[in-house]
N, C-alpha and C positions, 0 to 999 in steps of 0.2 A: 448589166449583169442580171440574168434571169435565174431565179432561185426557187427551189422546191423544198418543202419541209417533209420529213418522214418520221413517223411515230409508230411504236409497236402495235398498240391496240387502244381503242377508245370505248371501254365498257365499264370503267371504274375510275374513281378520283383518287389521286395520290400525289406524291412529290413529282413524279414524271409529268403529270398534267400541269403542275405549277410552272415547270420549265416550258412546256408547250404554250401555255398562256402567254408567257413573256415573249416567246419567239413569234407567235402569231400576231401579237400586238406590234412587234417591231417590223415584221415583214407581212403586212396585211394583204398584199396582193399575191402572196405565194400560196399555191394549193398545198393541202396537207394529205399525204398518202399514208394510209394505215391499213392494217390487215382486216380489222373488224370495227364496226361502229354501231353502238346501241344508243341512239339519241335520247331514248326515254330515261336513261340512267346518267346522262351527262348534263352539264349546265345549259340553260336556254341559249346563251350566247354562241354555243358551238354550232347552232343551227344556221347561223349566218355565215359560217366559214365554208370555204370550198374544200370539202372533205371527199376524198376519192379512195374507195376501198378495193381490196383484192378479191379474187374469186372465192377465196375461203370464207368470206362474209356470208355466203349463201348456204353454208352447211347447217344442218339441223342443230338448233339450240347452242350454237357456238358462242353467241353473245352472252349467254348465261354460264356456260361451262367451257371456256376456251382452253383450259388446261388439257381436256380430253384429246384435243386435236394437236397437241404439242409436236408430234412427229411431222405434221404437214406444214408447219410454218416455214422451215427452210425451203421446201419445194415452192411454196407460194411466193416468198420473197425473191427467190432465185429467178423466177419467171418475169419479174418486173424489170423493165429496161427503160432507162431514161436516155433520151436522145435530144430533147429540145431544151435542156437546161444547162446553164453554165456551172452552177453550184447546187449541190444537193446537201442539205444539212439534216442529218439524222439525229434523233433523240432516242438513244438506244439503251435498253436493259435486256432485251430479248434477242430477236433475230433480224430486226429491220435494217441492219447494216449490210445484209447479204444480197442486195439488188445489183443489177448490172448497169453500167453507165459508160458513156463514150469516153475514150481515153483523153480527149481534149477537155473534158469537164473535171470538176473538182468535187470530191466527196469528203466532207468534214463530218466526223462522227462525234457528237457530244455524248460521251459514254457515262451513263449513270452507273453502270456496272457491267463487266463481262458476264454473260448469261449465267446466273447463279445455279440453276438446276442442271447445268452442263458442267461447270467447273468446280462448284462447291456442292456436289450431290449429297454428301452425307449430312451437311447442315440443312439442306433443303428437305430431305426425307425426315429429319428429326422434327421438323415443324409441320409435317403433313400426317394425316391419319390414314396411311396406306396399309393394306393387308400385306403380310409377309411375302406372298407370292408376287403381288404387284410390284413391291419394292425390288424384288429379285429380278423381275423382267425389265425394270427401268434401267438397270446398270448397263447391259449391252447396248441399249438404245442411246444412253448418254455418251457412251464411247464413240458411237457413230456421229452423234451430233457435235461432239468436241472437234472431230476432224473437219466437219463442214464449217463450224464456227471459226476455227483457226484460219481456214482457207479464205473465208469471207473477210476476215479482219485484215488479211494481207492486201486486199484490193482497196481498202480505205486509204484516201490520200493523206489525211491528217486526223489524229485523235486528240480530243480535248477531254480531260478528266474532271469530275466534279470535286475531287479531293485528292490529297496526297496518297491516301489509302488506295483509291481507285487507280491513280497513276502507277503505283507499285504493282497492282493486280494486272493492269494492261501490259506492263513490261513482263510480268511473270508468265501470263497465259498466252499473250499474243506476240510477245517479243517485239513490241513496238514502243516508241517513245510518245509522250503526250505532254501537253501544257495544261496546267490546272486553272480552270475558271470556275469559281464557286457558283452554285445554283442560286436563283433569285429568291429573296425573302422579303415579304412586304413588311418592312420595319415600321412604316408609318402607323400601322394598326396599334402598335404597342408604345406606351409612354410610361416613364417611371412614376410611381406614386410618392407622395411625401414620406419621409422616413418614418414619421409617427403613424402612418397608415399601414405599415408592414405588419402582418399578423404572425402568429406562432404556428406555422405549419409548413412542412415541406410538400412539394407538389410533383406529380407525374402526369404528363399529358401524352397518351399513347394508345394505339391499338393494343388490346390485351392478347398477345400471342406469345407462345413459349420462348421464341428466340429473342424477344425484347428483354428478357431476364428481369422482369418486374418482380419476380419472386425474391430476388436478392434484396430489393428495397423493402418489400413487405415484411420479410423476416427480420431485417436489420431494424426497421422502425418498431416492430412488435417487441423485439427483445430489449430495445432501449426505452420503449414507452414514449417515443416522440410522435407528435401528430403528423399524419401523412394523408393527403388527399390525392385520389387517383381519378383523373378524368379520362374517360374512354370506355370502350366496350370491346368484346371479342370472345373467342372460344375458350380463353384461359381464365375467364372470370370466376367460375366456381372453384377451381383449384386455388386461385389466389385468395378467395374468401375464406377457404378452409385454413389457410396459413395465417390469416390476419387476426390481430387483436382488436380490442374495442377502439384503439387509438387510430386505426386505419379506416378511412371513409371512402367508399366507392361512389363517385358522383355520376357515373354513366356518361352518356353523351352530353357535352357542354357546347351550347350554341356559339357560333363565331363571335357574336357581339358580346358574349359574357366572358370569353377566354382572356382578353387583354387585362381585365380587372383582376381575374383570378391569378394571373401570372404576376402582375405588379405588386400583389400583396403577400406573396409567399416569401418565406425565409430564403429558400433556394429551390431551384428545379433539380430533381434527381434524374439522371440519364444513365441507367445501369447497363444498357445493352451495347453491343458492338454494331455500329451503323456505318453505312458507306459515307454519309454526310451528317444528317440529322438537323432538321429544320427547327425543332422545338428548342434546342439550346440557344439558337440565335434569336428566336422570338423572345425567350425569357430575358436574354441580355438586352434586347431592344427595350424591354420593360424595366431595365435597370437592376435585374436580379441576378445574383451569381448562380453558377451551375456546378453541381457535383456529378462528375461523369466518370465512367470507366475509361481508363487510359488506353484508348485504342480507336482505330477507325477515324471517322470524320471529326470526332471531338478533338483530336490532336490539332486540327486546323482552326477550330472555333473557340476553344476555351484556353485562357491564359492563366496558369496556376498562380495563385497569390494576387491576381489582379481582377479576373472576371469569374473566378471559381476555383475548384480544386479537382484533382484526380484521385481515384482509388485504383491501386495498381493490379489487383487480382480480381477475377470474377468470382468473388467469394464474399459471404456475409460478413465475416470478421474484418475483411479489408475495407468494406464500406462503413462498417460500424466505427472503425478507428478514425475515419474522416469526420463522420457525424459527431463524434464525441468532442473533437477539438474545433469544430466549425463555429465561427462567430460571424453572424450575418452583418453586424455593424462595422466589420473591418473592411468592407468593400464600398467603393464610391459608385453610387448608381449612375451618375452622369458619365463617369469614365467607362463604365461597363457598356452603356448605351453607345458611346462614341465608337467603341470597338465593334459593336454589332453593325454599325452603318456601312462598313466595308462589304457586307453581304447583301446590301439592298438591291432591289430589282433594277433600279436605274444603273447601278454599277455593273450588274450582269449584262444588261443590254449594251452598255457602252463597250465593255470588254469583248463580248462575242461579236459585235458588229465590227470592231476594229480588227479582230482576228480574221474574220471572213474576208474583209476588204483586203487586208495585207496578203493573205494566202492567195486570193484571186489575182491580185496585181503581180505577185511573184510568179504564178503560173503563166500569166500572159507574157511576162518578160522572158521566161524560159522558152515558151513556144515560139516567140519572135526570133530568139537566137537560134533555135534548132532549125527553123525553116529558112534561115539566111543562106544565100549562095556563098560557100566557104571562100571561093576565089574572089568574089566581089567584096567580101568582107575584108580580105587581106589588102586588096587594092585600095579600099577606102581608108 
């Protein structure tokens, strides 16, 4: 079985690249096709990979401002045709599922999300600082891109979703069914601390962007006077500082080697936004700490109320405050929390995605063999 990997773009690090890391490690002989690649912004190990870019990679400043070229991505991907591969495994949140491929091949799309700025335009615009005229012009373009995106999704052989929330979105927008395989989390980095080492602070680890709804946690903690540490940076920092009391501490960027200790010592991780999956709640649980999350999105798959954390039901300060007021960190078993987190480990992801690909390919071969049989000969035998 000859397999190729497909990824939207390689000019920034995020959850999509965590998935690609796991796929590249599991399929080390497979080339990686992507629209753009900025090696100077990516980890050193990427330079040993067989990365193949599209023609769009040569456009001016695209590696730094790829959003400007948004209308061209469908055109670029639509002109990529695979003929030498048996299986193409795409890791998609944008348009990379739109390539052409031989009908005898198999396209498995690991869907991080249906393209947000196409299907959830209002949410996307709310998080961007666009001029009113620019926002108005985007709407007819998004309508055109939705039609292309839907048509491209119909060519996909099989969809795999990262969470139950994305499974529902695939069904809603693409009218397709999918299987859920959770994305990889490096749980080995995180270990529970002794109960006596747990300190009196809640924790947030996140980019500081408006859609993350960190403002809910800042306001709730400020009104209750409970200690809150916030690790991360982003354009929402100054607004959040203005909302925060003296009990809220902004840590800025926290190095990878310091994050496990910070998580292991918190009372609980706060996760106030609506996310497609959410890696930080799994990391906190791997460190034995409970999670207080908004009741929606990927948190519904990763947090077990009463066992590994709690939900607040409304995206409102009072809803979060009511949970914080009754929360008792000592009521949760760190080892049981960690055991729950292990089902999201990278090794589990590799095992499940590998089995899915193998089974789908074997089923395709069996169907092809049946289709090409001589009907008369089949009856005689």
